[in-house]
N, C-alpha and C positions, 0 to 999 in steps of 0.2 A: 116118396123117397125110394131111391133104388136100393137093391140089396147091397151093393158096394158101399153106399153111404151109410146104411144101417150097420154094417160090420165096422166101418171106420169110426162111427160114433160110439159103438160099444167098446172098441179097443181104446179110443181116447178116454172114455169114462173109466175104464179099467186101469189104465196106466197110473193115474194119480193116486188112488188109494193103495195100489200095489207098491209104488215107490215110497209112500209114507210108511207103510208097515215094514218094509224091508230096510230102509235107510235112516229114517228120522231118529229112532232110538239109538242106533249105533253111533251116529254123529254126536248126539248128546252125551253118550257114555264116553266117547273118545275126547271130546273137547269141552264138556261142561255146558254152561249156558250159551257160550259162543257157538257151540255145535247146533243148538236150536235155531239160532239166527242163520247159520250156514245152511241148515236144512231148509229153512223157510225160503231162503234166497234161491238155492239150487234146485230143490225139488219143485217148489211152486213155480218158479221162473221157467224151468225147463219144460214142465208139463203144460204150462199156459202157452208157451211158444209152440209146442207141438199141436195142442188142441185148437188154438185160435189163430196163431200165425201161419202154421203149415196147413191147418184146416182139417184135422182129424175129426173134430166134432162138427156135424152139420146141423145148423139150426134153421128150420124152414119157416119160422114165424108163428107156427101153430103152438109149439111147445117150447118152453124156455127152461133150459137146464144150465145150472152154474156148476163150476168145478167143486164148490163146497158141498153140493148135494151128492155129487159122485163120491167125494171123500167120505161123507157121513154114512151113506148107505153101503159103500164098499167096505169100510172098516167095521161097521156094525155087522154086516153079513159075515165077514171074515172072523170076527170075534165069536159070533154065535156058532158058526161052522166048526170052530176049533174048540168048542165046549164051554165058552163063557156064558154067564147067565144074562139073559135079555132083561130081566127085571132089575138087575143091578145097574144096567146101563141106562135105564129110563130117566133117572134124575139128571144125568149128564146130558142126555138127548133133549129133555125138556128145557134145561138151562140154556143149551145152545140155540134152540129155536127162539126162546124168549130174548136172549141176547142179540141174535141176528135181527129179530123183528124190531127191537128197541133201537139198534144201530141204524137200521133202514129208516125208521121213523125220524130219528134225529137228523140223518142226512137229508131227508126230504124237507125238513124245516130249514136247513142251512142252504141247500142248493135250490 
C-alpha cells in the first residue's frame, strides 16, 4: 500500500465517526426519532459513498475493515479522549459485538 492510499484510508475511516459525533445527536434533538432516520440515511449514505464509491478506503484483500469498526473505535476513542469512562462503555461494546456476531450468523443461515 502506498503512502497516499494509507492517508486516504485513514481519512475515510476518520470521516464516519466524526460525522456521527458531530451531527447525529443534533438531528435527533431537532427532529426527534425522524432525525435518527435522517442521520442514518444522510451520514451513513454519504460516508459509504465517499469510502466505497469514490474509493477513499483502500482494501487490498489482506485486511478487511468495515465502516462499523471505524465508527466503533472512532467513537470509543473520542469518548475516552474527552474524559468518559472506558469501563462504563464495556457493556455496550460487548453487546454490540454479540449483536453483530449473532446478526452475521443469522444472515449466513439465510444467505
